[in-house]
Each structure stands twice: as structure tokens, then as C-alpha cells.
PyMOL Python script that loads the backbone (N, CA, C, O; Angstrom):
from pymol import cmd

cmd.read_pdbstr("""\
ATOM      1  N   MET A   1      20.604   4.698  -7.930  1.00  0.00           N
ATOM      2  CA  MET A   1      20.241   5.706  -6.936  1.00  0.00           C
ATOM      3  C   MET A   1      21.498   6.082  -6.155  1.00  0.00           C
ATOM      4  O   MET A   1      22.347   5.236  -5.876  1.00  0.00           O
ATOM      5  N   HIS A   2      21.598   7.303  -5.826  1.00  0.00           N
ATOM      6  CA  HIS A   2      22.748   7.782  -5.065  1.00  0.00           C
ATOM      7  C   HIS A   2      22.587   7.410  -3.599  1.00  0.00           C
ATOM      8  O   HIS A   2      21.521   7.591  -3.010  1.00  0.00           O
ATOM      9  N   GLU A   3      23.636   6.900  -3.034  1.00  0.00           N
ATOM     10  CA  GLU A   3      23.625   6.487  -1.628  1.00  0.00           C
ATOM     11  C   GLU A   3      23.347   7.667  -0.715  1.00  0.00           C
ATOM     12  O   GLU A   3      23.904   8.748  -0.904  1.00  0.00           O
ATOM     13  N   GLY A   4      22.497   7.466   0.262  1.00  0.00           N
ATOM     14  CA  GLY A   4      22.280   8.468   1.291  1.00  0.00           C
ATOM     15  C   GLY A   4      21.348   9.603   0.936  1.00  0.00           C
ATOM     16  O   GLY A   4      21.070  10.437   1.798  1.00  0.00           O
ATOM     17  N   ILE A   5      20.850   9.681  -0.289  1.00  0.00           N
ATOM     18  CA  ILE A   5      19.939  10.766  -0.654  1.00  0.00           C
ATOM     19  C   ILE A   5      18.544  10.419  -0.151  1.00  0.00           C
ATOM     20  O   ILE A   5      18.029   9.332  -0.412  1.00  0.00           O
ATOM     21  N   THR A   6      17.942  11.353   0.571  1.00  0.00           N
ATOM     22  CA  THR A   6      16.569  11.179   1.027  1.00  0.00           C
ATOM     23  C   THR A   6      15.793  12.457   0.741  1.00  0.00           C
ATOM     24  O   THR A   6      16.370  13.530   0.561  1.00  0.00           O
ATOM     25  N   TYR A   7      14.496  12.318   0.703  1.00  0.00           N
ATOM     26  CA  TYR A   7      13.595  13.449   0.489  1.00  0.00           C
ATOM     27  C   TYR A   7      12.827  13.661   1.777  1.00  0.00           C
ATOM     28  O   TYR A   7      12.216  12.727   2.296  1.00  0.00           O
ATOM     29  N   SER A   8      12.847  14.874   2.299  1.00  0.00           N
ATOM     30  CA  SER A   8      12.247  15.178   3.599  1.00  0.00           C
ATOM     31  C   SER A   8      10.891  15.859   3.438  1.00  0.00           C
ATOM     32  O   SER A   8      10.692  16.705   2.566  1.00  0.00           O
ATOM     33  N   CYS A   9       9.979  15.466   4.299  1.00  0.00           N
ATOM     34  CA  CYS A   9       8.662  16.093   4.341  1.00  0.00           C
ATOM     35  C   CYS A   9       8.796  17.481   4.957  1.00  0.00           C
ATOM     36  O   CYS A   9       9.491  17.656   5.958  1.00  0.00           O
ATOM     37  N   GLU A  10       8.138  18.458   4.362  1.00  0.00           N
ATOM     38  CA  GLU A  10       8.214  19.823   4.900  1.00  0.00           C
ATOM     39  C   GLU A  10       7.292  20.034   6.095  1.00  0.00           C
ATOM     40  O   GLU A  10       7.359  21.071   6.756  1.00  0.00           O
ATOM     41  N   TYR A  11       6.424  19.049   6.379  1.00  0.00           N
ATOM     42  CA  TYR A  11       5.458  19.190   7.470  1.00  0.00           C
ATOM     43  C   TYR A  11       5.804  18.384   8.719  1.00  0.00           C
ATOM     44  O   TYR A  11       5.315  18.687   9.807  1.00  0.00           O
ATOM     45  N   CYS A  12       6.644  17.362   8.569  1.00  0.00           N
ATOM     46  CA  CYS A  12       6.992  16.511   9.713  1.00  0.00           C
ATOM     47  C   CYS A  12       8.379  15.906   9.489  1.00  0.00           C
ATOM     48  O   CYS A  12       9.094  16.317   8.575  1.00  0.00           O
ATOM     49  N   ASP A  13       8.756  14.947  10.306  1.00  0.00           N
ATOM     50  CA  ASP A  13      10.096  14.352  10.240  1.00  0.00           C
ATOM     51  C   ASP A  13      10.222  13.192   9.250  1.00  0.00           C
ATOM     52  O   ASP A  13      11.282  12.571   9.170  1.00  0.00           O
ATOM     53  N   TYR A  14       9.179  12.894   8.508  1.00  0.00           N
ATOM     54  CA  TYR A  14       9.206  11.775   7.569  1.00  0.00           C
ATOM     55  C   TYR A  14      10.258  12.001   6.485  1.00  0.00           C
ATOM     56  O   TYR A  14      10.417  13.110   5.975  1.00  0.00           O
ATOM     57  N   LYS A  15      10.972  10.925   6.143  1.00  0.00           N
ATOM     58  CA  LYS A  15      11.957  10.959   5.067  1.00  0.00           C
ATOM     59  C   LYS A  15      11.698   9.767   4.154  1.00  0.00           C
ATOM     60  O   LYS A  15      11.356   8.678   4.617  1.00  0.00           O
ATOM     61  N   ALA A  16      11.865   9.986   2.852  1.00  0.00           N
ATOM     62  CA  ALA A  16      11.652   8.924   1.869  1.00  0.00           C
ATOM     63  C   ALA A  16      12.878   8.776   0.982  1.00  0.00           C
ATOM     64  O   ALA A  16      13.607   9.737   0.737  1.00  0.00           O
ATOM     65  N   LYS A  17      13.090   7.566   0.510  1.00  0.00           N
ATOM     66  CA  LYS A  17      14.181   7.295  -0.416  1.00  0.00           C
ATOM     67  C   LYS A  17      13.845   7.793  -1.814  1.00  0.00           C
ATOM     68  O   LYS A  17      14.730   8.175  -2.579  1.00  0.00           O
ATOM     69  N   TRP A  18      12.570   7.785  -2.135  1.00  0.00           N
ATOM     70  CA  TRP A  18      12.107   8.126  -3.476  1.00  0.00           C
ATOM     71  C   TRP A  18      11.198   9.354  -3.420  1.00  0.00           C
ATOM     72  O   TRP A  18      10.370   9.479  -2.517  1.00  0.00           O
ATOM     73  N   LYS A  19      11.353  10.246  -4.377  1.00  0.00           N
ATOM     74  CA  LYS A  19      10.558  11.478  -4.439  1.00  0.00           C
ATOM     75  C   LYS A  19       9.065  11.162  -4.580  1.00  0.00           C
ATOM     76  O   LYS A  19       8.230  11.833  -3.973  1.00  0.00           O
ATOM     77  N   GLY A  20       8.730  10.151  -5.375  1.00  0.00           N
ATOM     78  CA  GLY A  20       7.334   9.752  -5.568  1.00  0.00           C
ATOM     79  C   GLY A  20       6.690   9.255  -4.280  1.00  0.00           C
ATOM     80  O   GLY A  20       5.511   9.508  -4.033  1.00  0.00           O
ATOM     81  N   ASP A  21       7.465   8.546  -3.456  1.00  0.00           N
ATOM     82  CA  ASP A  21       6.957   8.073  -2.172  1.00  0.00           C
ATOM     83  C   ASP A  21       6.651   9.250  -1.246  1.00  0.00           C
ATOM     84  O   ASP A  21       5.649   9.246  -0.531  1.00  0.00           O
ATOM     85  N   LEU A  22       7.524  10.255  -1.269  1.00  0.00           N
ATOM     86  CA  LEU A  22       7.290  11.451  -0.448  1.00  0.00           C
ATOM     87  C   LEU A  22       6.034  12.175  -0.909  1.00  0.00           C
ATOM     88  O   LEU A  22       5.227  12.601  -0.083  1.00  0.00           O
ATOM     89  N   LEU A  23       5.862  12.317  -2.209  1.00  0.00           N
ATOM     90  CA  LEU A  23       4.681  12.984  -2.745  1.00  0.00           C
ATOM     91  C   LEU A  23       3.404  12.269  -2.309  1.00  0.00           C
ATOM     92  O   LEU A  23       2.448  12.910  -1.873  1.00  0.00           O
ATOM     93  N   GLN A  24       3.389  10.943  -2.428  1.00  0.00           N
ATOM     94  CA  GLN A  24       2.209  10.178  -2.021  1.00  0.00           C
ATOM     95  C   GLN A  24       1.977  10.310  -0.520  1.00  0.00           C
ATOM     96  O   GLN A  24       0.833  10.430  -0.082  1.00  0.00           O
ATOM     97  N   TYR A  25       3.044  10.291   0.270  1.00  0.00           N
ATOM     98  CA  TYR A  25       2.934  10.451   1.720  1.00  0.00           C
ATOM     99  C   TYR A  25       2.302  11.795   2.068  1.00  0.00           C
ATOM    100  O   TYR A  25       1.359  11.846   2.858  1.00  0.00           O
ATOM    101  N   VAL A  26       2.805  12.878   1.491  1.00  0.00           N
ATOM    102  CA  VAL A  26       2.283  14.224   1.775  1.00  0.00           C
ATOM    103  C   VAL A  26       0.816  14.313   1.380  1.00  0.00           C
ATOM    104  O   VAL A  26       0.004  14.865   2.122  1.00  0.00           O
ATOM    105  N   GLN A  27       0.473  13.771   0.213  1.00  0.00           N
ATOM    106  CA  GLN A  27      -0.923  13.828  -0.228  1.00  0.00           C
ATOM    107  C   GLN A  27      -1.854  13.090   0.734  1.00  0.00           C
ATOM    108  O   GLN A  27      -2.922  13.601   1.069  1.00  0.00           O
ATOM    109  N   SER A  28      -1.470  11.918   1.174  1.00  0.00           N
ATOM    110  CA  SER A  28      -2.362  11.130   2.024  1.00  0.00           C
ATOM    111  C   SER A  28      -2.344  11.562   3.486  1.00  0.00           C
ATOM    112  O   SER A  28      -3.390  11.571   4.137  1.00  0.00           O
ATOM    113  N   MET A  29      -1.184  11.917   4.009  1.00  0.00           N
ATOM    114  CA  MET A  29      -1.077  12.216   5.435  1.00  0.00           C
ATOM    115  C   MET A  29      -1.335  13.684   5.778  1.00  0.00           C
ATOM    116  O   MET A  29      -1.841  13.980   6.860  1.00  0.00           O
ATOM    117  N   HIS A  30      -1.002  14.588   4.891  1.00  0.00           N
ATOM    118  CA  HIS A  30      -1.124  16.016   5.211  1.00  0.00           C
ATOM    119  C   HIS A  30      -2.184  16.746   4.389  1.00  0.00           C
ATOM    120  O   HIS A  30      -2.727  17.756   4.838  1.00  0.00           O
ATOM    121  N   GLU A  31      -2.481  16.247   3.195  1.00  0.00           N
ATOM    122  CA  GLU A  31      -3.457  16.923   2.351  1.00  0.00           C
ATOM    123  C   GLU A  31      -4.811  16.215   2.323  1.00  0.00           C
ATOM    124  O   GLU A  31      -5.759  16.713   1.716  1.00  0.00           O
ATOM    125  N   GLY A  32      -4.903  15.061   2.975  1.00  0.00           N
ATOM    126  CA  GLY A  32      -6.175  14.354   3.086  1.00  0.00           C
ATOM    127  C   GLY A  32      -6.646  13.642   1.831  1.00  0.00           C
ATOM    128  O   GLY A  32      -7.833  13.337   1.712  1.00  0.00           O
ATOM    129  N   VAL A  33      -5.747  13.367   0.891  1.00  0.00           N
ATOM    130  CA  VAL A  33      -6.131  12.657  -0.318  1.00  0.00           C
ATOM    131  C   VAL A  33      -6.463  11.211   0.042  1.00  0.00           C
ATOM    132  O   VAL A  33      -5.703  10.545   0.746  1.00  0.00           O
ATOM    133  N   THR A  34      -7.615  10.732  -0.452  1.00  0.00           N
ATOM    134  CA  THR A  34      -7.988   9.332  -0.260  1.00  0.00           C
ATOM    135  C   THR A  34      -8.380   8.742  -1.606  1.00  0.00           C
ATOM    136  O   THR A  34      -8.721   9.462  -2.544  1.00  0.00           O
ATOM    137  N   TYR A  35      -8.326   7.441  -1.680  1.00  0.00           N
ATOM    138  CA  TYR A  35      -8.701   6.704  -2.878  1.00  0.00           C
ATOM    139  C   TYR A  35      -9.953   5.908  -2.538  1.00  0.00           C
ATOM    140  O   TYR A  35      -9.960   5.131  -1.582  1.00  0.00           O
ATOM    141  N   THR A  36     -11.012   6.101  -3.321  1.00  0.00           N
ATOM    142  CA  THR A  36     -12.305   5.487  -3.049  1.00  0.00           C
ATOM    143  C   THR A  36     -12.557   4.329  -4.002  1.00  0.00           C
ATOM    144  O   THR A  36     -12.296   4.418  -5.202  1.00  0.00           O
ATOM    145  N   CYS A  37     -13.068   3.245  -3.441  1.00  0.00           N
ATOM    146  CA  CYS A  37     -13.396   2.059  -4.230  1.00  0.00           C
ATOM    147  C   CYS A  37     -14.611   2.349  -5.109  1.00  0.00           C
ATOM    148  O   CYS A  37     -15.575   2.970  -4.660  1.00  0.00           O
ATOM    149  N   ASP A  38     -14.561   1.900  -6.355  1.00  0.00           N
ATOM    150  CA  ASP A  38     -15.673   2.067  -7.292  1.00  0.00           C
ATOM    151  C   ASP A  38     -16.812   1.084  -7.016  1.00  0.00           C
ATOM    152  O   ASP A  38     -17.909   1.236  -7.554  1.00  0.00           O
ATOM    153  N   HIS A  39     -16.551   0.071  -6.173  1.00  0.00           N
ATOM    154  CA  HIS A  39     -17.531  -0.993  -5.941  1.00  0.00           C
ATOM    155  C   HIS A  39     -18.244  -0.892  -4.594  1.00  0.00           C
ATOM    156  O   HIS A  39     -19.310  -1.479  -4.412  1.00  0.00           O
ATOM    157  N   CYS A  40     -17.664  -0.156  -3.656  1.00  0.00           N
ATOM    158  CA  CYS A  40     -18.258  -0.039  -2.323  1.00  0.00           C
ATOM    159  C   CYS A  40     -17.789   1.272  -1.679  1.00  0.00           C
ATOM    160  O   CYS A  40     -17.186   2.111  -2.348  1.00  0.00           O
ATOM    161  N   ASP A  41     -18.060   1.445  -0.401  1.00  0.00           N
ATOM    162  CA  ASP A  41     -17.721   2.687   0.291  1.00  0.00           C
ATOM    163  C   ASP A  41     -16.313   2.709   0.886  1.00  0.00           C
ATOM    164  O   ASP A  41     -15.954   3.652   1.592  1.00  0.00           O
ATOM    165  N   HIS A  42     -15.520   1.686   0.608  1.00  0.00           N
ATOM    166  CA  HIS A  42     -14.167   1.611   1.169  1.00  0.00           C
ATOM    167  C   HIS A  42     -13.308   2.769   0.673  1.00  0.00           C
ATOM    168  O   HIS A  42     -13.339   3.120  -0.506  1.00  0.00           O
ATOM    169  N   LYS A  43     -12.543   3.353   1.586  1.00  0.00           N
ATOM    170  CA  LYS A  43     -11.584   4.417   1.247  1.00  0.00           C
ATOM    171  C   LYS A  43     -10.216   4.018   1.775  1.00  0.00           C
ATOM    172  O   LYS A  43     -10.104   3.395   2.831  1.00  0.00           O
ATOM    173  N   ALA A  44      -9.182   4.380   1.037  1.00  0.00           N
ATOM    174  CA  ALA A  44      -7.818   4.057   1.434  1.00  0.00           C
ATOM    175  C   ALA A  44      -6.941   5.296   1.299  1.00  0.00           C
ATOM    176  O   ALA A  44      -7.171   6.140   0.433  1.00  0.00           O
ATOM    177  N   LYS A  45      -5.941   5.395   2.159  1.00  0.00           N
ATOM    178  CA  LYS A  45      -4.985   6.503   2.075  1.00  0.00           C
ATOM    179  C   LYS A  45      -3.944   6.251   1.000  1.00  0.00           C
ATOM    180  O   LYS A  45      -3.354   7.192   0.469  1.00  0.00           O
ATOM    181  N   TRP A  46      -3.718   4.989   0.677  1.00  0.00           N
ATOM    182  CA  TRP A  46      -2.681   4.619  -0.277  1.00  0.00           C
ATOM    183  C   TRP A  46      -3.321   3.912  -1.462  1.00  0.00           C
ATOM    184  O   TRP A  46      -4.189   3.056  -1.286  1.00  0.00           O
ATOM    185  N   LYS A  47      -2.893   4.270  -2.674  1.00  0.00           N
ATOM    186  CA  LYS A  47      -3.422   3.662  -3.893  1.00  0.00           C
ATOM    187  C   LYS A  47      -3.185   2.150  -3.897  1.00  0.00           C
ATOM    188  O   LYS A  47      -4.039   1.382  -4.341  1.00  0.00           O
ATOM    189  N   SER A  48      -2.031   1.736  -3.405  1.00  0.00           N
ATOM    190  CA  SER A  48      -1.717   0.300  -3.368  1.00  0.00           C
ATOM    191  C   SER A  48      -2.663  -0.449  -2.433  1.00  0.00           C
ATOM    192  O   SER A  48      -3.005  -1.601  -2.699  1.00  0.00           O
ATOM    193  N   ASP A  49      -3.091   0.188  -1.339  1.00  0.00           N
ATOM    194  CA  ASP A  49      -4.046  -0.446  -0.428  1.00  0.00           C
ATOM    195  C   ASP A  49      -5.411  -0.596  -1.096  1.00  0.00           C
ATOM    196  O   ASP A  49      -6.091  -1.601  -0.892  1.00  0.00           O
ATOM    197  N   LEU A  50      -5.817   0.396  -1.891  1.00  0.00           N
ATOM    198  CA  LEU A  50      -7.088   0.297  -2.610  1.00  0.00           C
ATOM    199  C   LEU A  50      -7.023  -0.834  -3.629  1.00  0.00           C
ATOM    200  O   LEU A  50      -7.974  -1.604  -3.757  1.00  0.00           O
ATOM    201  N   LEU A  51      -5.925  -0.941  -4.345  1.00  0.00           N
ATOM    202  CA  LEU A  51      -5.763  -2.018  -5.318  1.00  0.00           C
ATOM    203  C   LEU A  51      -5.854  -3.380  -4.635  1.00  0.00           C
ATOM    204  O   LEU A  51      -6.528  -4.281  -5.133  1.00  0.00           O
ATOM    205  N   ARG A  52      -5.177  -3.532  -3.496  1.00  0.00           N
ATOM    206  CA  ARG A  52      -5.217  -4.790  -2.752  1.00  0.00           C
ATOM    207  C   ARG A  52      -6.647  -5.086  -2.287  1.00  0.00           C
ATOM    208  O   ARG A  52      -7.085  -6.236  -2.335  1.00  0.00           O
ATOM    209  N   HIS A  53      -7.378  -4.056  -1.836  1.00  0.00           N
ATOM    210  CA  HIS A  53      -8.777  -4.215  -1.415  1.00  0.00           C
ATOM    211  C   HIS A  53      -9.629  -4.725  -2.579  1.00  0.00           C
ATOM    212  O   HIS A  53     -10.377  -5.690  -2.423  1.00  0.00           O
ATOM    213  N   VAL A  54      -9.518  -4.083  -3.740  1.00  0.00           N
ATOM    214  CA  VAL A  54     -10.314  -4.476  -4.910  1.00  0.00           C
ATOM    215  C   VAL A  54     -10.002  -5.909  -5.307  1.00  0.00           C
ATOM    216  O   VAL A  54     -10.909  -6.693  -5.588  1.00  0.00           O
ATOM    217  N   GLN A  55      -8.728  -6.250  -5.331  1.00  0.00           N
ATOM    218  CA  GLN A  55      -8.339  -7.604  -5.733  1.00  0.00           C
ATOM    219  C   GLN A  55      -8.864  -8.659  -4.770  1.00  0.00           C
ATOM    220  O   GLN A  55      -9.373  -9.692  -5.205  1.00  0.00           O
ATOM    221  N   SER A  56      -8.748  -8.416  -3.478  1.00  0.00           N
ATOM    222  CA  SER A  56      -9.141  -9.443  -2.513  1.00  0.00           C
ATOM    223  C   SER A  56     -10.642  -9.482  -2.257  1.00  0.00           C
ATOM    224  O   SER A  56     -11.209 -10.566  -2.117  1.00  0.00           O
ATOM    225  N   VAL A  57     -11.297  -8.329  -2.193  1.00  0.00           N
ATOM    226  CA  VAL A  57     -12.716  -8.292  -1.841  1.00  0.00           C
ATOM    227  C   VAL A  57     -13.621  -8.439  -3.069  1.00  0.00           C
ATOM    228  O   VAL A  57     -14.598  -9.186  -3.030  1.00  0.00           O
ATOM    229  N   HIS A  58     -13.308  -7.749  -4.132  1.00  0.00           N
ATOM    230  CA  HIS A  58     -14.214  -7.713  -5.276  1.00  0.00           C
ATOM    231  C   HIS A  58     -13.816  -8.659  -6.415  1.00  0.00           C
ATOM    232  O   HIS A  58     -14.675  -9.091  -7.183  1.00  0.00           O
ATOM    233  N   GLU A  59     -12.544  -8.978  -6.528  1.00  0.00           N
ATOM    234  CA  GLU A  59     -12.102  -9.881  -7.588  1.00  0.00           C
ATOM    235  C   GLU A  59     -11.816 -11.279  -7.061  1.00  0.00           C
ATOM    236  O   GLU A  59     -11.573 -12.199  -7.842  1.00  0.00           O
ATOM    237  N   GLY A  60     -11.842 -11.444  -5.737  1.00  0.00           N
ATOM    238  CA  GLY A  60     -11.660 -12.756  -5.131  1.00  0.00           C
ATOM    239  C   GLY A  60     -10.265 -13.332  -5.244  1.00  0.00           C
ATOM    240  O   GLY A  60     -10.091 -14.546  -5.132  1.00  0.00           O
ATOM    241  N   ILE A  61      -9.267 -12.491  -5.463  1.00  0.00           N
ATOM    242  CA  ILE A  61      -7.897 -12.982  -5.589  1.00  0.00           C
ATOM    243  C   ILE A  61      -7.379 -13.413  -4.217  1.00  0.00           C
ATOM    244  O   ILE A  61      -7.446 -12.660  -3.245  1.00  0.00           O
ATOM    245  N   THR A  62      -6.866 -14.632  -4.161  1.00  0.00           N
ATOM    246  CA  THR A  62      -6.254 -15.144  -2.931  1.00  0.00           C
ATOM    247  C   THR A  62      -4.915 -15.783  -3.292  1.00  0.00           C
ATOM    248  O   THR A  62      -4.655 -16.107  -4.450  1.00  0.00           O
ATOM    249  N   TYR A  63      -4.088 -15.951  -2.290  1.00  0.00           N
ATOM    250  CA  TYR A  63      -2.778 -16.570  -2.454  1.00  0.00           C
ATOM    251  C   TYR A  63      -2.760 -17.866  -1.662  1.00  0.00           C
ATOM    252  O   TYR A  63      -3.264 -17.923  -0.541  1.00  0.00           O
ATOM    253  N   SER A  64      -2.181 -18.902  -2.243  1.00  0.00           N
ATOM    254  CA  SER A  64      -2.149 -20.219  -1.617  1.00  0.00           C
ATOM    255  C   SER A  64      -0.755 -20.541  -1.101  1.00  0.00           C
ATOM    256  O   SER A  64       0.254 -20.176  -1.704  1.00  0.00           O
ATOM    257  N   CYS A  65      -0.727 -21.233   0.028  1.00  0.00           N
ATOM    258  CA  CYS A  65       0.534 -21.704   0.598  1.00  0.00           C
ATOM    259  C   CYS A  65       1.066 -22.860  -0.247  1.00  0.00           C
ATOM    260  O   CYS A  65       0.308 -23.719  -0.696  1.00  0.00           O
ATOM    261  N   GLU A  66       2.372 -22.865  -0.452  1.00  0.00           N
ATOM    262  CA  GLU A  66       3.012 -23.948  -1.211  1.00  0.00           C
ATOM    263  C   GLU A  66       3.080 -25.246  -0.412  1.00  0.00           C
ATOM    264  O   GLU A  66       3.282 -26.319  -0.982  1.00  0.00           O
ATOM    265  N   HIS A  67       2.908 -25.149   0.927  1.00  0.00           N
ATOM    266  CA  HIS A  67       3.156 -26.299   1.787  1.00  0.00           C
ATOM    267  C   HIS A  67       1.894 -26.895   2.402  1.00  0.00           C
ATOM    268  O   HIS A  67       1.935 -28.002   2.939  1.00  0.00           O
ATOM    269  N   CYS A  68       0.773 -26.179   2.333  1.00  0.00           N
ATOM    270  CA  CYS A  68      -0.465 -26.684   2.926  1.00  0.00           C
ATOM    271  C   CYS A  68      -1.666 -26.075   2.188  1.00  0.00           C
ATOM    272  O   CYS A  68      -1.493 -25.446   1.144  1.00  0.00           O
ATOM    273  N   ASP A  69      -2.858 -26.257   2.715  1.00  0.00           N
ATOM    274  CA  ASP A  69      -4.077 -25.777   2.056  1.00  0.00           C
ATOM    275  C   ASP A  69      -4.468 -24.351   2.452  1.00  0.00           C
ATOM    276  O   ASP A  69      -5.522 -23.866   2.040  1.00  0.00           O
ATOM    277  N   HIS A  70      -3.633 -23.677   3.247  1.00  0.00           N
ATOM    278  CA  HIS A  70      -3.969 -22.330   3.717  1.00  0.00           C
ATOM    279  C   HIS A  70      -4.024 -21.341   2.555  1.00  0.00           C
ATOM    280  O   HIS A  70      -3.194 -21.381   1.647  1.00  0.00           O
ATOM    281  N   LYS A  71      -5.023 -20.452   2.601  1.00  0.00           N
ATOM    282  CA  LYS A  71      -5.149 -19.375   1.606  1.00  0.00           C
ATOM    283  C   LYS A  71      -5.264 -18.055   2.346  1.00  0.00           C
ATOM    284  O   LYS A  71      -5.809 -17.997   3.449  1.00  0.00           O
ATOM    285  N   ALA A  72      -4.751 -16.998   1.737  1.00  0.00           N
ATOM    286  CA  ALA A  72      -4.800 -15.664   2.346  1.00  0.00           C
ATOM    287  C   ALA A  72      -5.061 -14.624   1.265  1.00  0.00           C
ATOM    288  O   ALA A  72      -4.796 -14.852   0.084  1.00  0.00           O
ATOM    289  N   LYS A  73      -5.582 -13.483   1.688  1.00  0.00           N
ATOM    290  CA  LYS A  73      -5.853 -12.389   0.756  1.00  0.00           C
ATOM    291  C   LYS A  73      -4.603 -11.578   0.454  1.00  0.00           C
ATOM    292  O   LYS A  73      -4.566 -10.829  -0.522  1.00  0.00           O
ATOM    293  N   ARG A  74      -3.574 -11.726   1.294  1.00  0.00           N
ATOM    294  CA  ARG A  74      -2.311 -10.991   1.099  1.00  0.00           C
ATOM    295  C   ARG A  74      -1.150 -11.952   1.003  1.00  0.00           C
ATOM    296  O   ARG A  74      -1.045 -12.905   1.775  1.00  0.00           O
ATOM    297  N   LYS A  75      -0.274 -11.689   0.040  1.00  0.00           N
ATOM    298  CA  LYS A  75       0.945 -12.480  -0.101  1.00  0.00           C
ATOM    299  C   LYS A  75       1.835 -12.334   1.118  1.00  0.00           C
ATOM    300  O   LYS A  75       2.555 -13.263   1.485  1.00  0.00           O
ATOM    301  N   SER A  76       1.784 -11.165   1.746  1.00  0.00           N
ATOM    302  CA  SER A  76       2.656 -10.881   2.886  1.00  0.00           C
ATOM    303  C   SER A  76       2.309 -11.730   4.110  1.00  0.00           C
ATOM    304  O   SER A  76       3.077 -11.758   5.072  1.00  0.00           O
ATOM    305  N   LYS A  77       1.173 -12.417   4.091  1.00  0.00           N
ATOM    306  CA  LYS A  77       0.791 -13.268   5.220  1.00  0.00           C
ATOM    307  C   LYS A  77       1.589 -14.559   5.256  1.00  0.00           C
ATOM    308  O   LYS A  77       1.520 -15.311   6.228  1.00  0.00           O
ATOM    309  N   PHE A  78       2.349 -14.819   4.194  1.00  0.00           N
ATOM    310  CA  PHE A  78       3.172 -16.026   4.138  1.00  0.00           C
ATOM    311  C   PHE A  78       4.628 -15.658   4.412  1.00  0.00           C
ATOM    312  O   PHE A  78       5.135 -14.651   3.918  1.00  0.00           O
ATOM    313  N   SER A  79       5.280 -16.487   5.201  1.00  0.00           N
ATOM    314  CA  SER A  79       6.711 -16.294   5.427  1.00  0.00           C
ATOM    315  C   SER A  79       7.447 -17.417   4.733  1.00  0.00           C
ATOM    316  O   SER A  79       6.889 -18.490   4.500  1.00  0.00           O
ATOM    317  N   ASP A  80       8.690 -17.170   4.406  1.00  0.00           N
ATOM    318  CA  ASP A  80       9.489 -18.223   3.781  1.00  0.00           C
ATOM    319  C   ASP A  80       9.773 -19.308   4.795  1.00  0.00           C
ATOM    320  O   ASP A  80      10.194 -19.028   5.917  1.00  0.00           O
ATOM    321  N   ILE A  81       9.544 -20.537   4.402  1.00  0.00           N
ATOM    322  CA  ILE A  81       9.792 -21.662   5.308  1.00  0.00           C
ATOM    323  C   ILE A  81      11.034 -22.391   4.860  1.00  0.00           C
ATOM    324  O   ILE A  81      11.430 -23.376   5.482  1.00  0.00           O
TER     325      ILE A  81
END
""", "prot")
cmd.dss("prot")
cmd.show_as("cartoon", "prot")
cmd.util.cbc("prot")
cmd.orient("prot")
């Protein structure tokens, strides 16, 4: 990737490093695109959020701590110790 290249939103001040990220941002924030769960009424602005919802709520995927018995639905809930 070329250093310093960003893609600017034509509707607001948002800037993205990747063209695909800008496209998804515009669709969800300015065009009202949402992703609907096939299993329930949950809606998400981001496809990745819908995937995380399906995995944690409907598929029961959880992440375990390496150091104790704690479990979480998101990997991001763990910090490096």
C-alpha cells in the first residue's frame, strides 16, 4: 500500500485507508444499508458485526482465557498478559 493514501467520504469528514472500508462505511452510515440475521430480528450496520452476532448467539462460539476459566463471546475482551 502506498504511504499516506486515504479515501475520503463525499458526505462527511471520514477517511479510510482502504477503498472497500470506505464503501462499507458509506453504505451503512449514509445509505442505511443493514445486515439482518437469518435466525432472529437482530440487525447490524456492519457485516462483521452480524457474523460475530451469529457466531456468539446462535452458534455458541466462545473464547477461553489461557490463564483462567473466564470465557467471552469476543476475542477482543482479552488483553495480553
